[in-house]
C-alpha positions as CSV (number, residue, x, y, z in Angstrom):
1,M,36.5,11.6,15.9
2,N,35.4,8.7,13.7
3,E,37.0,8.3,10.3
4,R,33.6,7.5,8.7
5,C,30.0,8.1,9.5
6,P,28.5,4.9,11.0
7,Q,25.2,5.6,9.2
8,C,26.1,6.7,5.7
9,G,29.9,6.0,5.4
10,L,30.8,9.6,4.7
11,T,34.6,10.1,5.1
12,F,34.9,13.0,7.5
13,E,38.5,14.0,7.0
14,R,39.2,14.0,3.3
15,E,42.8,15.1,3.4
16,P,45.3,16.4,6.0
17,G,44.3,19.9,7.2
18,Y,40.7,19.4,6.0
19,F,39.3,20.9,9.2
20,T,41.5,24.0,9.0
21,G,38.4,25.9,7.7
22,A,36.6,24.9,10.8
23,M,38.6,27.5,12.6
24,Y,36.5,30.1,10.9
25,A,33.3,28.4,12.0
26,S,34.7,28.2,15.5
27,Y,35.4,31.9,15.5
28,L,31.8,32.7,14.2
29,L,30.4,30.6,17.0
30,A,32.7,31.9,19.8
31,L,32.4,35.6,19.0
32,P,28.7,36.0,19.9
33,L,29.1,33.9,23.0
34,V,32.1,35.8,24.3
35,F,30.5,39.1,23.4
36,A,27.2,38.2,25.2
37,I,29.1,37.1,28.3
38,F,31.1,40.3,28.3
39,L,27.9,42.5,27.8
40,I,26.2,40.7,30.7
41,L,29.2,41.3,32.9
42,W,29.3,44.9,31.7
43,A,25.6,45.4,32.5
44,F,26.2,44.3,36.1
45,S,29.6,46.0,36.5
46,S,28.0,49.4,37.3
47,K,26.9,47.9,40.6
48,T,30.1,46.1,41.4
49,L,32.6,48.5,39.7
50,L,34.6,45.7,37.9
51,A,37.5,46.8,35.9
52,V,37.6,46.0,32.2
53,E,40.6,43.7,32.8
54,A,38.7,41.8,35.4
55,M,35.6,41.5,33.1
56,V,37.8,40.1,30.3
57,L,39.4,37.6,32.7
58,I,36.0,36.5,34.0
59,T,34.6,36.2,30.5
60,A,37.5,34.0,29.5
61,L,37.0,31.8,32.6
62,I,33.3,31.5,31.8
63,Y,33.9,30.7,28.2
64,L,36.7,28.1,28.8
65,P,34.3,25.2,29.6
66,L,32.4,26.0,26.4
67,V,35.5,25.4,24.2
68,P,34.9,21.7,23.6
69,I,31.3,22.3,22.6
70,V,32.2,25.1,20.2
71,F,35.1,22.9,18.8
72,R,32.7,20.1,18.0
73,Y,30.0,22.2,16.5
74,S,32.5,24.2,14.4
75,R,33.6,20.9,12.8
76,V,30.0,19.9,12.2
77,L,29.3,23.3,10.6
78,W,32.4,22.9,8.4
79,L,31.2,19.4,7.3
80,Y,27.8,20.8,6.4
81,F,29.3,23.8,4.5
82,D,31.6,21.4,2.5
83,W,28.7,19.0,1.9
84,R,26.5,21.8,0.6
85,F,28.9,24.0,-1.3
86,G,32.0,21.8,-1.8
87,R,32.8,18.9,-4.0
88,R,30.8,15.7,-3.7
C-alpha cells in the first residue's frame, strides 16, 4: 500500500496499528458474503443432502479467494470512516 495518496497527498497510515479498526470493517463486509454463500448452499443441500460440516468447508473454500478483495475494501472503508468522523 502506498504511504501517501498520489493525487492529494493524504497520509494513509497515520501511526502504527492505524488499520486495526479495519478489522471491524472487514468483519462487516465478510459476514454477509459468508452468510449468503452458506444460505445458497443450504438451499441446494436438500437435493444433494450435504452435511453442515461440508457446507461450512465449501463456504470457506468459496470465500477464500475473496479475502484479498475484502481486505482492501475494509481498509478503504476505514479510511473513509476516519476521514468523515475522525480527526483531520
